[in-house]
C-alpha positions in Angstrom: -41.1 -15.6 -54.4 -42.0 -13.6 -51.0 -39.2 -15.5 -49.4 -36.7 -14.4 -51.9 -37.9 -10.6 -51.5 -37.3 -11.2 -47.6 -33.7 -12.6 -48.1 -32.8 -9.9 -50.5 -34.0 -7.2 -48.1 -32.2 -8.8 -45.1 -28.8 -8.9 -47.3 -29.2 -5.2 -48.1 -29.9 -4.5 -44.5 -27.0 -6.4 -43.2 -24.7 -4.8 -46.0 -25.5 -1.5 -45.0 -25.1 -2.1 -41.2 -21.9 -3.4 -41.8 -20.7 -0.9 -44.0 -21.7 1.7 -41.7 -19.7 -0.2 -38.6 -16.7 0.0 -41.0 -17.1 3.8 -41.7 -17.6 4.1 -37.7 -14.3 1.8 -37.1 -12.3 4.1 -39.7 -13.4 7.6 -38.6 -13.5 7.4 -34.8 -9.5 7.1 -34.4 -9.2 9.7 -37.1 -11.4 12.1 -35.2 -10.2 11.0 -31.7 -6.8 9.3 -31.8 -6.8 8.8 -28.0 -8.8 5.6 -28.8 -5.9 3.9 -30.3 -3.6 1.7 -28.1 -0.5 1.4 -30.1 2.3 0.8 -30.4 3.4 4.2 -31.5 6.9 4.9 -33.0 7.6 8.6 -32.6 10.5 10.9 -34.0 10.4 13.4 -31.2 10.2 13.2 -27.4 8.1 16.3 -27.3 5.4 14.0 -29.0 5.4 11.5 -26.1 3.1 13.5 -23.7 0.3 13.8 -26.3 0.3 9.8 -26.8 1.3 8.6 -23.4 -0.5 11.2 -21.3 2.7 12.1 -18.9 6.0 13.7 -20.0 9.1 11.3 -19.9 11.8 11.4 -17.6 15.1 11.7 -19.8 18.6 12.0 -18.4 20.2 15.5 -18.6 23.6 14.0 -18.7 24.0 11.6 -21.8 27.5 10.7 -22.8 28.6 11.2 -26.5 28.9 7.4 -26.7 25.0 7.3 -26.8 24.4 9.7 -29.8 22.9 12.9 -30.2 19.4 11.9 -29.9 17.2 8.7 -29.3 17.2 6.0 -32.2 13.6 4.9 -31.3 11.0 6.2 -29.3 7.9 4.0 -28.7 4.6 4.5 -26.9 2.0 2.0 -25.9 -1.3 2.9 -24.4 -2.8 -0.7 -23.8 -3.7 -1.4 -20.3 -0.9 1.0 -18.4 0.9 3.6 -20.6 4.3 2.7 -21.4 7.2 4.8 -23.0 10.5 3.1 -24.3 13.3 5.3 -25.3 16.2 3.8 -27.1 19.8 5.5 -27.6 22.4 3.7 -29.4 25.6 4.5 -30.9 29.0 3.3 -29.6 26.9 2.2 -26.3 23.3 2.1 -25.6 20.8 3.1 -22.9 17.2 2.1 -22.9 14.7 3.9 -20.6 11.5 2.0 -19.9 8.7 4.0 -18.2 5.4 2.6 -17.0 2.8 4.9 -15.4 2.0 2.8 -12.2 2.5 -0.7 -11.7 4.7 -2.7 -9.5 8.3 -3.5 -9.5 9.7 -5.7 -12.1 11.1 -9.3 -11.4 14.7 -8.8 -10.4 17.1 -11.6 -9.9 18.0 -12.7 -6.4 21.7 -10.7 -6.8 19.6 -7.4 -7.2 20.7 -4.9 -4.5 20.0 -1.1 -4.0 22.6 1.4 -5.6 24.7 2.6 -2.6 23.2 5.6 -0.8 20.0 5.1 -3.0 17.2 3.4 -1.3 14.4 2.3 -3.3 16.6 1.4 -6.2 17.4 -2.2 -7.5 20.4 -2.8 -9.7 21.9 -5.7 -11.1 24.4 -6.7 -14.0 23.7 -9.3 -16.5 27.0 -9.7 -18.7 27.9 -6.4 -20.1 24.5 -4.9 -19.3 23.5 -3.0 -16.1 19.9 -2.8 -14.9 18.4 -0.3 -12.6 14.9 -0.2 -11.6 13.3 2.6 -9.4 10.0 4.5 -8.9 9.6 8.2 -9.4 6.2 9.4 -8.4 3.8 7.4 -10.4 6.4 6.4 -12.9 7.9 3.0 -12.7 11.4 3.2 -14.4 13.5 0.5 -15.7 17.0 1.6 -17.3 19.4 -0.9 -19.2 22.8 0.4 -20.1 26.3 -0.8 -21.0 27.8 2.3 -19.9 30.0 2.1 -17.1 29.0 2.1 -13.3 29.8 5.9 -12.6 27.7 6.8 -15.8 24.8 4.8 -14.3 24.7 6.9 -11.2 25.1 10.0 -13.4 22.0 9.0 -15.4 20.1 8.4 -12.5 20.8 11.7 -10.8 20.2 13.8 -14.1 16.8 12.3 -14.9 14.5 15.3 -15.5 10.9 15.5 -17.2 11.6 16.2 -21.0 9.5 19.6 -20.8 11.9 20.8 -18.2 15.0 20.2 -20.4 13.6 22.4 -23.4 
């Protein structure tokens, strides 16, 4: 009989302990959202700095073919903070920005854009790829816009907060 009392006491203690852990698991992210790693799907570029810790670079120049606003904004904090902004209408533009990190794997035919050392440009079918570093941000840009628009997009990149 004494053994049953000991097992019952252990079961109650374990249940209370597990309940306390579950409560902690649910309340810490609610009180301190920075512990969550994502991915987070956001509605506005203004929210990115709160989630990623940096203001994303976005092009001031955006052709009408991309639409009025991004279709999707995703932030992941796992490992290095990463922001992906996606515009799509008649054409598409994907900006993938990572804080820190090394250059992506580029195909052997990748070369710098003319007059822009530090950039890597290549084309796969209809899609143009551009990879470069701005400060601590590693930026990869993909689009099906013409080459002249690719250069304009590169030249017009500004922190989102400056464009407000």
